[in-house]
C-alpha positions, 0 to 999 in steps of 0.5 A, a space after each residue: 408915837 411914842 416921845 421918842 420917834 417925834 421930829 425933831 423940830 416936833 421936841 424942839 417947840 415941845 422944849 420951849 413951851 413951856 418958856 412960852 406959856 410963862 412969859 405969855 402970862 406975865 406978859 398978859 397980866 394971868 396967874 396960874 389958876 386965871 389961866 388954868 380956868 382960860 385954859 380949862 385945865 386945873 391950875 397943877 396942869 398949869 405948874 406942871 406945864 410951865 415945869 416942861 410937861 408935856 401937854 395931851 392933844 387937847 390940852 394943845 389944843 387949847 395953848 396953841 389957841 390961848 399964845 395966838 399959835 398955829 397947830 404947825 409949829 408943832 408938826 412943821 412938815 405938815 402941809 396947811 390949809 394952802 398946801 405951803 408946808 410951815 419952815 421952823 422959821 416961819 413958826 418962830 416967826 409966827 409965834 414971835 408975832 403973836 407973842 408980841 401982840 398979846 397972843 391974841 390971832 
């Protein structure tokens, strides 16, 4: 799937990811180097993510866990295990709540 064929909601979520990473990293008092070690990526990768580079799937999974957000946030049309389909508003609330908790699940 190319970037141009991604659903608009996914593109919107990916566009917000750099700000979410930076905000949570700053809030947690974590350097880019420390975050890189936690995610298992290079420092340059964290810098590039905050600059807007899209993550690969493995990095996206690690980031979602670190941010405390569901992967469904990036694919709001995907059903949850209970069959519930998350809408954009539900995901935004989940991310906001996670950030207020400091990124914990």
